[in-house]
Phi, psi and omega in degrees: 000132180289140179286140178274126181292133179258124180282129180298134177289141180292148178287143175233172178296333180287330183261344182262119178250121181247122177261112182269126180262124180294139179296143181298134180278136178281143179293162177296147180295148180268138177231137181284128180219155174271151174091351182295316180298320179296316182296313182291328178294316179296317179299319178296316181295317181299316180299317179292321180295320179296319178292319179296322180297323178299318181296307184290326176300319177296320179295318180294318179296321178298315179294319180293322179299321178295321179297315178300315181293316179300312183291310184295316181290328178291322182271347185057040180205161180295127180286158179277158175291159184211175177248117178283131185231144173229128186247138174217155180256122180233120180051039177082357179256144178271119179251134179244122176256134187217160176206139180278141182229127185229135177261123182238151175286150183300129189266344185266164176303140182282142177288168178298324178296317179295320178296323178294320178295320179298318180291319182296319185257010177057044176271124183295128170220170179210158180265137178234150180298146176214169178244120178273117185293347182266000177253162178284148177233158175291132179304130185303330183285346177255340189300329181263004179269096186297327178296316179295318180295325176297320178296322179297315180296319179296329179283326183277316189303316179303322180289326178292317180297320180288344183091005178289333178234145179288152181293336181258030181296330176249117179230147178286144174274131182226163172225148181263126183225170176284164175223188185294343182265354186295304183294317177304323180293325181296319183285353175273351180275172176298150185305317182298322180286316180300323180296327179282319186280330186304314179295337182283323188249011181215164171227156181243133179252121175253111186284179179294131184272166176238118179267118182294141180227159178290144178305133180086355181238032183299331183264003181274111181275356185305311180300318180293319180293319180297315180297317181294319180297318179296322181294310184294326182273005178295137181305130178084352185289329180294327176295321177296320179298317180295317179296320180294322178295317179295321179294320179298320178295318180294318179296321179296320179296321178295319180297317179297321180295322179292319179295321181293327181279340183290000000 
């Protein structure tokens, strides 16, 4: 049997799909200028230094945290702040490099998990008044008007007595935070427990450091630059820098999320 020829259906806008490709954009024209190499070199160095600082800052904090735990758990009391020092001999002179290290109680509202840990281990915390921006508040221009506030109470109380309104219709907004007794209590616990709780209820401040220099060579950056170059060019250190940078970004996002939730 002869095949019947099928006439091709005409194309329509519904059946025709056209993918339009945007023309490639040409880059900005190049112009010769002085100082570009210096600027980009400095930017490259700053970026590497910031990443390297994150790595070493983490190492210093880990070491300082161990000192706080060793000292505090041994004394069963909150340890004092201290100055971390590293000494080296250069050309017969003793150079001391130092940085101040301070242990502070956590300043932000505690999460539900932290509050549960505080209750479990009997770590002192307390609730303080706060204002929740999503709830209504008494207008400030009336809040100090005692006559007006008396009228508000007189209007509410009859309905509360009748049961038309709940007795707890007005409640204070609070947040749970650490207090002066929080850290001392942690160091009275067993070392294994204190090691877990300390990062939850404290923060560590590492102050601006002082790099020791030879007398008369205070403005010579060569020793500091040489030491930094050896550190950054150490095998595997760049991987540490990348991990530290990614962790710093993640930690920053968590802090913003906590502030937004507070």
